[in-house]
N, C-alpha and C positions, 0 to 999 in steps of 0.2 A: 803762355798759359801753362805750359808744363811745370816750370818751377813754382809759379804762383799758386798752383793747386796742390801738387803732390808733395813737395818737401815741406809745405806748411802743415800737412796732416799729421806730422810727427808730434804736434802739440797735443793731439788727442790722447795717445797712450801715456804721455807724461802727466797729463791731468788725471787720467784714470788711476795711475800709480799713487797720486796724492790722496785719493779717496780711501785707499787701503790703510792709510795711516791712522784712521780712527780706531783701529784695533789696539794700537799701542801708544796712544797719545798720552802725554804726561803734563802738559802745561798750556796756558793761554797763549804764550809767545809762539809756540810751534803751530798752534791752530791758526793764529793770525798770519804767520808766514805761509802756511799752506794755502790759505784763502787768497793771499796776495799773489802767489805763484799761479793759482788756477785762473784768477781774473787776468793776470798778465799774459798767460799763455793764450787765453781766448782773445784778449785784445790784440796780441801779436798776430794771431791768425787773420783777423779781420783787417788790421792795419796793413799787413804785408800784401794781402789780396788787393787792397786799394792801390798801394804804391806800385805794384807790378804793372798796373795799367797806365801809369803816368809816363810822360815823356822823359826819357832818361837825361835829356839835356835841358830840362826846364831851368830857368834862372834861379828858382827857389829850391832846387833839388837838395842843396846843402842843409836846408831846414829839415827836410824829410829824413835825410841821412842822420842828422843829429838826434832827432826824436827816436828813430829806429835803434841807433846805437845805445841811447839812454835806456830804452825799454829792455833791450837785450842785456845790458849791463846790470840793471836792477834784478833781472831774473837770475843771472849768474850769482850775484851777491846773496839773494834770498836763498838759492839752492845751497850755497856754501854755508850760510848760517844754519839752515835747516839740517844739513849734514852734521854740523857741529853739535847740535842739541839732540840729535836722534839717539835713541837707545840702541845698544848693540843688537844686531839681528839683521834679518833680511831687508827691512825697510831702510836701515842705515846704508846698506849697499846700493839700494835703489836711488837714494838721494845723492850718493857719490857719483853714480852714473849720470844722473840728471845734471849735476854740476859740470862734469867733464863734457857732456854732449852740448850743453848750453854755451860753455866757453868756446868750443870749436865753432859752434853756430855763430856766436858773436863775431869771432875773427873773420870767418868767411863772409858773413853778411856785410861787415864794414868794408872789407877789401873789395868785394865785387860791386857794392853800391858806389864806392868812390871811383872805381875803374869805369863803371858805366857812365858816371857823370862827367869825369874829367880826363879820362884816357880812352876816348872812343876808338882809337886805332887798335888797341889790344883788348878791348872789353870782351870780345868773343872768347879770347883765350883765358881771360881772368874768370869768366863764368864757369870754366871747367873746374874751378875750385869747389863748386857745389857738390862734387863727388865726395869731398872730404866728410861732410856730415853723414853720408850714407856709410862710408867705410868706418867711421867712428861708431855709428850705431851698430853695425855688424860686429865690430870687434867687442863692443860692450856686451852684446848679446851672446857671443860665443864664449866669452870669459865668465859669464854669469854662473855662479855656483851658490845656490841658496844654502845658507847655513842650516845646521840642525835646529829643529824646533826647540824653543826654550821651554823649560819646565815652569809650571805655575801659570795661573791665569793673568791676562793683561787687563789693566783697568783703563777704560776709555777716558780720555781727558775732556771730551765734550759730549753732551747728551746726544742721543740718537735724533731727537727733534731738531737740534741745532745743526747737526750734520746734514739732515735731509733739507733743511732750509737753505743752507749754503749751496748744496748741490742743485736745487731747483732754481736758485737765483743765478747760478752759473749758466744753466741751460737757457734761462730767460735772456741773459746777456748775449749768448751765442745766437739765439733766435733774432733778437733785435739788431745785433750787429750785422748778421748775414742778410736780414731783410733790408737794412739800410743800404748795403752795397748792391743788393739785387734790384732795388727800386730806383735808386738815384743815378747809378751809372749805366752805361750801355755796353753793347757788344758782349765779349766773353765774360766780363765781370758780372753782368746781370745773370748770365747762365750759371756761373759759379755760385753767386749768391743764392739763387733759387734752389740749386742743388744742395747747398749747405742748409738752407731752411728745411728742405724736405728731409734730409738726413737727420737733422736735430729733432724735428717733430716726430719722425718715425721712432728715433731712439727714445724720446720722452714717452711716447705712447707705449712702447714695449716695456720700458721701465715701470710705468704706471700700472700696466697689467700685471707685471711680476710682483710689484708691491701689493696690489690688491689681492693677488693669489696668496702671497705670504701672510697678509693680514687675516684672510679668511681661514687659512690653515691654523693660524695662531688662535683665532677666536674659537674655532672648532675644538682645538686641543684644550683650550681653557675651559670650555663648556664640559668637555669630557672629564677633565680633571676635577671640576666642581661637582659633577655628578658622582664621580668615584669617591670624592671626599664625603659627600652627603650619604652615599651608600654605606661607607665605612662607619660613619658616625651614627647612623640611624638603624642599620640592619646587622643582624648576626652574621658573622663571616662564614660559619660552618653551614648553617641551614638556610640562610637567606631570609629568615623571618625578621619582623621588626624586633628591635631590642628594647631594653627597659626604657631608654630615653624616648623612643618613638611611641611606646605604649603609654607612657605618662602623658605625652602631648595629646594623643587621641583620646585617652580616658578623660582628661579634663574637658576636652571639647564635647564628648558624648554626654558627660554628666551635666554640663551647662545646658545643652539642648533638652535633656530629659527633665531637668528641673523646671525649665520654662514651659515645656509642653505636657509635663505630668505623666510620663510613661516610666515603666520599670526597666532597670538595667541590671544585668548579672555579670559578675566576674568569676570565671572558673579557674582555679589554680590547680594544675596537674603536675604530679611528680611520679616518675616512672619507678615501679617496684622491681627490684632485681637488676638494676642497670650496673651497679658497682661490680657484681661478680662477672658480668660480661667483660668489662674493662680489665679486671684482674686476670681472668682465665684466658681470654682470647686476644687481648691487646687493645690499645687505644684506637688502632686503625679500624678494627671491627666495631668498636664502640661508636666511632664517628659515623661510620656507615649506617649503624642502627639508628642513631639520632636523625640522620637525613631521611631514612625511610619512615620513621615515626612522624617527622614533620610533614612529609608528603602525604602520608595517609590521613593525618589530621586535617591538612588543608583541603583534602577532597571532600570533607564532611562539614566544612565551615562555610557559612553564607558569605557572599561578597561584601555585605554590609558589616560583617563582624571583623575583629582583629585577633589573629593568632600570633603570639609573640613568644620568643624564648627568653626566659629570665636569667639563664645561666645553668651550666651543668645539664641535668636531666629534668629541669623544671620549665614548665610552659604555662602561659595564661591565655585564656580565651574570653574576649570581651564580647558580650552579646547584648545588643540594644533592642528596644521595641518588643519586650516580652509581653505576651498576652496575660500571663499569670506566673506566679512564683514556681508552680509545679513544672512549667515548661523548661526551666533551667535544669531541673533534675532529670527530665526526660532526655534532654540533649546530652547531659553528662553520661547517662547510662548508655546511650547509643554510641558515644565516643569510646567508653570503656569496652564495649562489645567489639568494636572495630580494632582496638589495640590488642585485644586478646588473641586475635588471629596470628598464626606463626609468621615470622620474618625469616626469609631465606637470604643469608649473607655469606658469600664465599664458601659455599658448601655446608654451612652450619644452619641448623633450624633453631631459631631463638624464640622462646616464649616469654613474654613479659606482661605485666599488668600495670595499673596506675591507680593512684589515690587522688581523689578530686575533692577540693573544698570550694564551696560556693558562698560568695558574698553578694548581697542585694543592695540596690540603691533605688529609692530613698528609704526603704523599710529598715535597713540596718545602718549602714555607713552614711555619713553626710558629706564626705569629700573623697577625692581620689586616693589619698594616702590611707585613709581609714578603710576604704573598700579593699585595697590590696592586702592590708594587714588582716582583715577579717577572713578573707578567702584563704590566706596563708595559714591562719590558726585552725580553720576548719579542715584543711588538708592534713596538717600534722595530727589532728585528732583522729583522722582515718588511719594514719600510719600507726598510731599507738594502739588502735583497736584491731589490728590484723591486716591492714592494707586492702587494696583492691575494692574500693567502695566510694560512695558519694555521701557528702554531708553538708548541710547548710550551716552557716555560722549562727551561733546563739551566744548570748552574753556569758553563759557559763563557761564557754571555751576559753575566754580571756582569763578567767580565774585559773583554769587548769594550766 
């Protein structure tokens, strides 16, 4: 039971090393060889477990020896070919060590099997040769020197989906092979088979849990990335207010509802007076802090149903829906101007600013979103021309001016 269980477990690490090759795969041939070796290693494990329990002097033992030698020979050949086609790097060295180990394993396996079958007087001494694979594995491990990491990204030769499919199929073969041994045979083989089934199922459960955790983290990161992209696309980076794009979307939506339900909508276009001297005299850092404080102060006086957006620079828009009368828009604008006239304290500076506000109305004036923005903008520039710090409704005469 000792050799049939323990020295066959070396197939596991060899198979695991093959799964690493997906990072530097370069062709379908290498992928095919990898899969052949994995299946062969798994088949070798189950086959040798079964053979270990047979009578060494069975009349048909030569058939089992022949099959065993053939399987091992194919593995050595595949490992050699895989080494030949491997790219320079750590995996090429791994395949070289696999080839050496499997060649030693092939020789020892054939000699000891032949001795057990046909040389019963010295078979106990011949079995001592099984120390050779251990010594070989130790020597290969001691001499392992991973090369320096290669520069440049490696392109996978097979898709992640195909790789996972091959891995899961391999585990399924291991489960079925171990279950067959555990259920059909008796004594120690049944115990070994059941242990193998338990180990494989436990490994598969752990791997599935790790994959699920990775997928959940990936989905969470993807959602965060999408949220960040949406924020960057629809919100102003400095103030966090909606930008032109989001304002246009909300404005179209509000106007559509207002037209259907027949209520009044106002768009207030605000431009700060005296902001440029702040930037020129105190620097853009202070100017940015001022814009942030202005945005926060304005937000504290805006209803949740309204939209306050930054159009760029020191220009803001305030979309007000469900107005009871056109005069209400001017009242809101005057209250906002009064709030903005209060001093701002920034880095030891006391800054006083005012604002010019233009008002466009729907459906009294504009008939669509673009027209409403243009009318409010014209009214705001009219206030600028007449001395700033004021509020004005749009009138048709302003377009002429």
